C-alpha positions in Angstrom: 32.4 1.3 -84.2 31.5 -1.1 -86.7 33.8 -2.5 -89.5 33.2 -4.4 -92.8 35.7 -6.2 -94.9 37.4 -4.7 -98.0 39.2 -6.7 -100.8 42.4 -5.1 -102.1 43.6 -6.9 -105.7 46.7 -4.9 -105.4 49.8 -6.9 -104.8 53.1 -6.2 -103.1 53.5 -5.9 -99.3 50.0 -7.2 -99.1 50.3 -10.7 -101.0 50.9 -13.5 -98.4 51.9 -16.9 -99.9 49.7 -16.3 -103.1 46.6 -14.9 -101.2 45.4 -11.6 -100.3 44.8 -9.6 -97.2 41.7 -8.7 -96.0 42.1 -5.4 -94.0 39.3 -4.0 -91.6 38.1 -0.7 -92.3 35.8 1.3 -90.0 32.4 2.6 -90.7 30.3 5.0 -89.0 26.4 4.6 -88.5 26.3 7.9 -89.6 27.8 7.1 -93.3 25.3 6.5 -96.3 24.8 3.2 -97.9 28.1 3.5 -100.2 31.2 2.1 -98.6 34.2 4.9 -98.4 36.5 2.6 -100.3 37.4 2.2 -104.1 37.6 -1.4 -105.4 39.6 -2.3 -108.9 38.6 -5.6 -110.3 41.0 -7.7 -112.3 40.5 -5.9 -115.2 41.5 -2.5 -113.7 38.3 -1.2 -113.4 37.5 0.7 -110.5 34.2 0.6 -108.5 32.5 1.4 -105.1 30.2 -1.3 -103.8 26.9 -0.4 -102.1 26.1 -2.4 -98.6 22.9 -1.6 -96.7 23.0 0.1 -93.4 21.1 -0.8 -90.0 18.0 1.7 -89.6 18.3 4.3 -87.1 15.7 4.5 -83.9 14.1 7.8 -83.3 13.2 9.0 -79.8 10.4 11.7 -79.0 10.2 12.8 -75.5 7.1 14.5 -74.3 6.7 16.7 -72.1 10.2 18.2 -72.0 10.9 19.9 -69.7 8.7 18.2 -67.2 7.7 19.3 -63.7 7.8 17.2 -60.5 5.3 14.9 -60.0 4.1 15.0 -63.6 4.6 11.9 -66.3 6.8 12.2 -69.2 6.7 9.4 -72.0 9.4 8.4 -74.2 8.5 6.7 -77.6 10.6 5.2 -79.6 10.3 4.4 -83.3 12.3 2.6 -86.4 11.1 3.8 -89.6 11.6 0.5 -91.6 10.5 -3.0 -91.3 8.0 -4.3 -88.3 7.7 -6.3 -85.3 10.1 -4.2 -83.3 10.6 -4.2 -79.6 12.4 -1.2 -77.7 15.0 -0.6 -75.4 15.4 2.6 -73.1 18.8 3.8 -72.1 20.0 6.7 -69.9 23.0 8.5 -69.7 24.9 6.5 -72.3 24.9 3.7 -69.6 24.5 0.0 -71.1 22.1 -0.6 -68.6 18.5 -0.9 -69.8 16.0 1.1 -68.0 13.1 -0.3 -69.7 12.0 -2.6 -72.6 8.9 -3.5 -74.2 7.6 -7.1 -73.5 4.6 -8.8 -72.7 3.9 -6.4 -70.0 4.9 -3.2 -72.2 4.4 -4.2 -76.1 4.2 -0.9 -77.2 6.8 1.6 -78.5 6.2 3.9 -75.1 7.8 4.3 -71.9 6.4 6.3 -69.2 8.2 8.0 -66.1 6.7 9.5 -63.2 9.0 12.2 -62.0 9.4 11.7 -58.4 12.9 13.3 -57.8 15.6 15.5 -59.7 17.6 12.4 -60.2 15.0 11.4 -63.0 16.2 14.2 -65.4 19.3 13.3 -67.9 20.0 11.8 -71.4 17.8 9.3 -72.6 18.3 7.0 -76.0 16.8 3.9 -77.0 17.1 1.2 -80.0 15.1 -1.5 -82.0 15.4 -5.0 -81.5 13.6 -7.8 -83.5 13.8 -11.5 -84.1 14.7 -11.4 -87.8 17.3 -9.7 -90.1 18.1 -6.7 -89.5 17.9 -7.8 -85.7 18.6 -4.3 -84.4 18.7 -0.8 -85.1 20.9 2.0 -84.6 20.6 3.7 -81.2 18.6 6.9 -81.4 20.0 10.2 -80.9 20.1 11.3 -77.3 17.4 13.3 -75.8 18.1 15.2 -72.4 15.1 15.2 -70.0 15.2 18.4 -68.0 13.1 18.5 -64.4 12.1 22.0 -63.7 11.3 23.4 -60.4 11.6 21.9 -56.8 9.6 19.4 -55.3 6.2 20.7 -53.4 5.7 19.7 -49.7 3.0 20.3 -47.1 3.9 21.7 -43.7 1.5 20.5 -41.0 1.9 22.8 -38.2 0.2 20.9 -35.2 1.9 17.6 -34.3 1.0 14.6 -31.9 -2.6 15.2 -32.3 -5.5 12.8 -30.6 -8.3 11.2 -31.9 -11.5 13.6 -31.5 -9.6 17.0 -31.1 -10.5 19.8 -33.2 -7.8 21.7 -34.5 -7.0 23.4 -37.9 -4.7 21.7 -40.5 -3.0 23.7 -43.1 -1.7 22.5 -46.4 1.1 25.0 -47.6 2.8 24.4 -50.7 6.3 25.9 -51.2 5.8 27.5 -54.7 3.2 28.5 -57.4 -0.1 30.1 -56.9 -4.0 29.0 -57.7 -3.8 25.6 -56.1 -6.6 23.7 -55.0 -6.4 21.3 -52.1 -7.3 17.7 -51.7 -7.4 16.0 -48.2 -6.6 12.3 -47.5 -7.3 10.3 -44.8 -5.9 6.7 -44.5 -5.1 7.2 -48.5 -8.5 7.6 -49.0 -9.8 10.9 -50.7 -11.4 12.6 -47.8 -12.5 15.9 -49.9 -12.3 16.8 -53.1 -10.3 20.3 -54.2 -11.2 23.2 -52.3 -9.8 26.7 -52.5 -9.3 26.6 -48.9 -6.0 25.3 -47.3 -7.2 24.4 -44.1 -9.5 21.9 -42.4 -11.0 21.6 -38.9 -12.7 18.7 -38.2 -10.8 15.5 -37.5 -12.2 12.1 -37.2 -12.7 10.3 -33.8 -10.7 7.3 -35.2 -7.1 7.0 -35.0 -5.9 8.1 -38.6 -3.2 9.2 -41.3 -3.8 12.7 -43.0 -2.1 13.8 -45.9 -2.9 16.7 -48.4 -1.9 17.6 -52.2 -2.3 20.6 -54.5 -3.5 20.6 -58.0 -4.0 23.3 -60.4 -4.7 23.9 -64.2 -1.5 25.3 -65.3 1.4 23.4 -65.5 2.7 21.9 -63.1 -0.5 20.6 -62.5 0.1 18.6 -59.0 2.1 18.8 -56.1 3.4 16.0 -54.1 1.4 14.1 -51.4 2.5 15.8 -48.1 4.1 13.8 -45.4 1.6 11.9 -43.3 0.1 13.5 -39.8 -0.6 10.7 -37.5 -3.6 11.2 -35.4 -3.2 8.9 -32.3 -5.3 7.5 -29.6 -6.0 10.1 -27.0 -3.8 10.0 -23.9 -5.5 9.0 -20.7 -5.4 11.8 -18.3 -4.3 10.2 -14.5 -5.1 11.9 -11.2 -2.7 11.2 -8.4 -2.3 12.7 -4.5 1.2 13.4 -3.3 0.0 11.8 0.1 -2.7 9.7 1.5 -3.3 11.0 5.2 -4.5 14.4 5.1 -4.9 16.0 8.3 -7.0 19.4 8.6 -4.6 22.4 8.2 -1.8 20.5 6.0 -1.6 20.7 2.3 -2.2 18.4 -0.6 -0.9 18.3 -4.2 -3.0 16.8 -7.0 -0.9 16.0 -10.2 -2.8 15.4 -13.5 -0.3 13.1 -15.6 -0.9 13.2 -19.5 1.5 12.2 -22.1 2.9 14.9 -24.7 2.7 18.7 -24.0 0.6 21.7 -24.7 -2.1 20.8 -22.4 -4.2 23.1 -20.1 -5.6 21.4 -16.7 -9.0 22.3 -15.5 -9.7 20.8 -11.9 -13.2 19.9 -11.1 -14.7 19.3 -7.5 -17.8 16.7 -7.0 -19.0 17.2 -10.9 -17.0 17.5 -14.2 -20.2 19.6 -15.6 -19.8 22.5 -13.1 -17.1 25.2 -13.4 -13.4 24.1 -12.6 -12.2 25.3 -9.1 -9.0 25.9 -10.7 -7.3 26.4 -14.1 -3.5 25.9 -14.5 -1.1 25.4 -17.3 1.1 23.2 -15.2 0.0 19.9 -14.1 -0.2 20.5 -10.4 -2.7 21.8 -8.3 -2.2 22.4 -4.4 -4.8 22.8 -1.7 -3.1 24.7 1.1 -4.4 24.7 4.6 -6.9 21.8 3.9 -10.3 22.1 5.9 -13.1 19.8 6.1 -14.8 21.8 3.4 -12.0 20.8 0.9 -13.0 17.2 1.0 -14.7 15.2 -1.7 -14.1 13.9 -5.1 -11.8 15.6 -7.5 -11.1 15.3 -11.3 -8.8 16.8 -13.6 -9.4 17.7 -17.3 -6.6 18.1 -19.8 -7.5 20.2 -22.7 -6.0 20.9 -26.0 -8.3 22.1 -28.7 -11.6 20.6 -28.2 -12.9 18.2 -27.3 -10.7 17.3 -23.9 -9.7 14.2 -22.0 -11.1 14.0 -18.4 -9.3 11.9 -15.8 -10.9 9.1 -13.4 -12.0 10.8 -10.1 -9.3 10.6 -7.1 -11.2 11.3 -3.3 -9.3 13.8 -1.4 -10.7 13.1 2.3 -9.6 15.7 4.5 -9.2 13.9 8.0 -9.7 15.3 11.1 -7.8 13.8 14.2 -9.9 11.5 15.7 -11.0 11.7 19.4 -11.3 8.9 21.6 -13.6 9.2 24.8 -13.1 6.8 27.8 -14.0 6.6 31.3 -12.3 5.7 34.6 -12.8 3.9 36.7 -14.0 1.0 33.8 -16.6 -0.8 36.0 -19.3 -2.4 34.5 -22.0 -0.7 36.7 -21.8 2.5 38.8 -24.0 3.3 41.6 -25.7 6.3 42.9 -22.9 8.8 45.1 -20.1 7.3 42.9 -18.6 9.4 40.3 -17.0 8.8 36.8 -14.1 10.7 34.6 -14.6 10.8 31.2 -11.0 11.1 29.3 -10.9 12.8 25.7 -8.0 11.5 24.0 -7.1 13.3 20.6 -4.9 11.1 18.4 -2.8 13.5 16.9 -0.3 15.9 19.0 -0.1 16.3 22.6 -2.6 16.6 25.2 -1.2 20.4 25.6 -2.0 21.2 22.0 -5.8 20.9 22.6 -8.4 22.4 24.2 -11.4 20.1 25.1 -15.3 20.2 24.9 -18.3 18.2 26.6 -21.5 17.7 25.2 -24.4 15.9 26.2 -27.9 14.3 24.6 -26.8 15.0 21.1 -26.5 18.6 20.9 -25.3 20.4 17.9 -22.2 21.9 19.4 -22.9 25.5 18.8 -22.6 27.0 22.3 -18.9 24.9 23.0 -17.2 26.0 25.8 -13.5 24.6 25.4 -11.5 23.8 28.5 -7.8 23.2 29.1 -8.2 19.7 30.8 -8.3 16.4 29.2 -10.7 15.0 31.8 -14.6 15.6 33.0 -15.9 14.6 36.0 -19.5 13.2 36.5 -21.0 12.6 40.1 -24.1 10.3 40.0 -25.9 12.2 42.6 -29.3 11.1 41.1 -30.7 10.1 37.6 -30.1 13.5 35.9 -26.7 12.3 34.5 -28.4 10.2 32.0 -27.6 11.2 28.8 -25.5 10.4 25.8 -22.0 12.1 26.2 -19.2 12.8 23.9 -16.3 15.2 23.4 -14.4 17.3 20.6 -10.8 18.9 20.8 -9.6 22.0 19.2 -6.3 22.8 18.3 -4.3 25.8 20.2 -2.2 26.4 17.3 -4.2 26.6 13.9 -7.8 26.7 15.6 -8.8 23.2 13.7 -10.7 20.8 15.4 -10.9 17.1 15.7 -13.6 14.5 14.9 -16.3 14.3 17.7 -15.4 11.3 19.8 -17.5 8.2 20.1 -20.4 8.6 22.3 -20.9 7.2 25.8 -24.3 6.5 27.4 -25.3 6.9 31.0 -28.7 5.5 31.3 -31.5 5.1 34.0 -31.5 2.1 36.1 -35.2 1.5 35.6 -36.7 0.2 32.5 -40.1 -0.6 31.2 -40.4 -4.3 30.2 -43.6 -5.7 28.1 -44.8 -9.2 28.0 -45.1 -10.1 25.2 -42.3 -8.3 24.2 -43.3 -6.6 21.0 -45.5 -2.9 20.2 -48.1 -4.4 18.6 -50.7 -6.4 20.1 -54.2 -7.7 19.4 -57.5 -6.5 21.0 -58.7 -9.1 23.6 -55.5 -10.0 24.6 -53.6 -10.1 28.0 -50.7 -7.3 28.1 -48.2 -7.2 31.2 -45.9 -3.7 31.8 -43.3 -4.0 34.6 -41.1 -1.4 36.1 -38.0 -3.3 36.0 -35.9 -1.8 39.0 -31.9 -2.5 39.5 -32.0 -2.2 43.2 -34.4 -1.1 45.8 -36.0 2.0 44.8 -39.3 2.4 46.4 -41.9 5.2 44.6 -41.6 4.4 41.2 -44.8 3.9 39.3 -46.1 2.9 35.7 -47.4 6.0 33.5 -49.2 6.0 30.4 -50.3 8.7 27.8 -53.1 7.4 25.3 -55.9 9.5 23.8 -57.7 10.1 26.6 -54.5 11.9 28.0 -52.0 11.0 30.8 -52.9 8.0 33.4 -50.7 6.9 36.1 -50.4 4.2 38.4 -52.0 1.2 36.7 -55.4 2.4 38.1 -58.5 -0.3 38.2 -60.3 1.6 35.1 -57.2 0.2 32.7 -55.3 -2.5 34.7 -54.6 -4.4 38.0 -51.2 -4.3 39.7 -49.5 -6.9 41.3 -46.0 -6.1 43.0 -44.2 -4.2 40.0 -46.6 -5.7 37.3 -49.1 -4.1 35.7 -51.4 -6.1 33.6 -54.0 -5.5 31.1 -56.2 -8.3 31.0 -58.6 -7.4 27.7 -56.3 -5.0 25.7 -58.6 -2.5 23.8 -57.5 -0.1 20.9 -57.7 2.7 23.7 -54.8 1.0 25.3 -52.6 2.3 22.9 -50.2 4.7 23.6 -46.6 5.4 25.3 -45.7 3.7 28.6 -43.0 4.7 30.9 -41.8 4.4 34.8 -41.8 7.6 36.7 -40.5 8.5 40.2 -42.4 10.8 42.8 -39.5 13.3 42.3 -40.0 13.5 38.6 -37.5 11.2 37.1 -38.3 8.7 34.6 -37.3 5.6 32.7 -37.2 4.6 28.6 -40.4 5.0 27.2 -42.2 2.5 25.0 -44.9 2.9 22.3 -47.6 0.2 22.1 -50.3 -0.3 19.4 -53.4 -2.3 20.0 -54.9 -3.3 16.8 -58.5 -4.6 16.1 -57.4 -5.8 12.7 -56.5 -9.3 11.6 -52.7 -8.6 11.1 -49.8 -7.3 13.5 -46.3 -6.9 13.2 -44.1 -8.3 16.0 -41.2 -5.9 16.2 -38.8 -5.3 19.5 -40.2 -2.7 21.8 -36.8 -1.6 22.9 -34.1 -0.1 20.9 -31.9 -2.2 18.8 -27.9 -2.2 18.9 -26.3 -1.8 15.5 -24.8 -5.3 14.7 -27.6 -7.1 16.3 -29.9 -9.4 14.4 -33.4 -7.9 13.8 -36.5 -10.5 13.5 -39.7 -9.1 12.4 -43.1 -11.2 11.7 -46.5 -11.0 10.5 -48.8 -12.3 13.0 -52.3 -13.6 12.0 -55.1 -13.0 14.7 -57.2 -15.9 13.0 -57.1 -18.5 9.7 -58.3 -15.3 7.5 -54.4 -14.7 6.5 -51.9 -17.8 5.8 -48.5 -16.2 5.8 -47.7 -18.0 2.6 -47.0 -14.7 1.2 -46.0 -11.7 3.2 -44.7 -8.2 2.3 -42.5 -6.2 4.6 -42.0 -2.7 4.1 -40.0 0.4 5.5 -41.1 3.9 5.4 -43.8 2.7 3.1 -41.2 0.9 0.6 -41.4 -2.6 0.0 -38.0 -4.1 1.0 -38.7 -8.0 1.1 -41.2 -10.6 0.0 -41.3 -14.0 2.1 -43.1 -17.2 2.7 -42.2 -17.8 6.0 -44.1 -14.9 7.3 -41.0 -13.2 8.9 -38.0 -11.3 7.8 -34.7 -11.4 9.4 -31.7 -8.9 9.1 -28.6 -10.4 10.4 -26.8 -7.3 11.3 -28.6 -4.1 11.3 -27.3 -0.9 10.8 -28.3 2.6 11.6 -29.9 2.9 8.1 -32.3 0.2 8.9 -34.3 2.3 11.3 -37.8 3.4 10.4 -41.4 2.6 10.3 -42.1 -1.0 9.5 -45.3 -2.6 8.5 -46.3 -6.0 6.9 -48.9 -7.2 4.5 -50.4 -10.9 4.3 -53.0 -12.0 2.2 -53.6 -8.1 1.3 -54.3 -7.4 4.9 -51.9 -4.9 6.1 -50.7 -4.5 9.9 -50.2 -1.0 11.6 -46.6 0.7 11.4 -43.9 0.5 14.3 -40.8 2.5 14.5 -37.5 0.4 15.0 -34.5 2.6 16.7 -31.3 1.3 16.0 -28.6 2.6 18.4 -25.0 3.2 16.9 -22.3 0.5 17.8 -19.9 3.2 19.1 -22.2 3.9 22.0 -20.8 2.9 25.7 -23.6 1.8 28.1 -22.8 2.7 31.5 -25.7 1.7 34.3 -26.1 4.1 37.0 -27.9 2.3 39.7 -30.3 3.7 42.2 -28.3 1.9 45.3 -27.8 4.2 48.0 -24.6 3.3 50.4 
């Protein structure tokens, strides 16, 4: 309430020390411009003075009522005077909710409806610098917020980049919505009558949707965000490392979150899966050798899917180790040697044993109960390569083949110079090298003219056990070996005699795995310089050298093959290099008789 002063000319109780009282009277803003009191002057004349009342502010609210997510404008005006600035209030609270100023010089205040709490009673008033400095407050207007707020329900959560799924935008009220999709707060697609999308980005993203319509309410809220995360990695593991034939092994595919199907692949992921499981584990029971290999798991949920790294399942057969007793470095005729097949799993009685000679495929295998096998060195027919194999009595699974043990003849052919290739018109010596006194051995050869024996005068001369070809010819090319009268024979060597200008110096005998191997390109005369030599194995260039030779420091079985060299575009013949595995034990059977 505001008050004005009234001067009363009546004396009596109002008189104080010759002065007059000045009572205060309440005046409402709704009063007119005339004071509701009567004055009497000293002449006894009564009158009602006219005093101007402050102008009243008017508030206009549009639209009202309002729907969620819409905006409402509150416009305040004062009919008289100018240069007004305005303040807006809510719910008869003296706290200003907005006021015009440098950022909002106009008479309007706009509210974006974000919650039901935005509804209530609003009023405004005007203010100016000069008098009158303020207006009367406007009449209160109640702003009403209609309906509920609209939310989007996304039914799939925990998505990963690159998956193809369906997102559905459901709005809780009204119809005729069109749907607007946003990725990372950027508009992804304009309004569509379909409430679903099915393609997601390969990038980590945030998705939201919003509905819009022609009639009021024209817009829904933005949905809550659906986060598209980095894809998890599928990790494949084994429950054991040492897998014996006949045992079981479980593969586990680990992926963060849930809802995955698991596809199990062997060797190649583009093949059909060997198994499909809803759980993350896959068990191989009664593992056999054929189960070995590289396995992958694929965790699928939607499309595409996540593929794990490889894990190798190696089904290990127990090792077999072949030893011999007695462990003599040399065994003579008439002696015997006992082979022992030791299986590295279980007891001796758990296995039966088979023995094989000279690299047979084991298709005709007779298993025996004994772990030992005796060989009597009665003649050189015992020569060969031996190995053993075990078979489990309980589950019929096999062990690995054992290491190999070689029993070799005590007779060998030596060549001088010790190489397989020789130039024409050169001297060549071949020797039947006997470890002991064994008469009746002669040198044999097989050439283009057929089999020849005894180092006959038409191709060589014999001195003791040495056969010498004084002037080699291309017709001397062939296979040479030593043979006894009873038909026993030594190792064989292949000799090539070339009339060309380049030959390859390579060893005439077998090279043991792990030994050093040196090959040289040898020139007959000055036509080649060996300044640039190419070496080939099985027709493929393997080395360029400027020294005329190449060395393999530790030869392997894979180095076996046909070798040749080329110097100054002049090519040598090919020679075969044989590499013997390092797990062959050499036992020499001598021809000594006791």
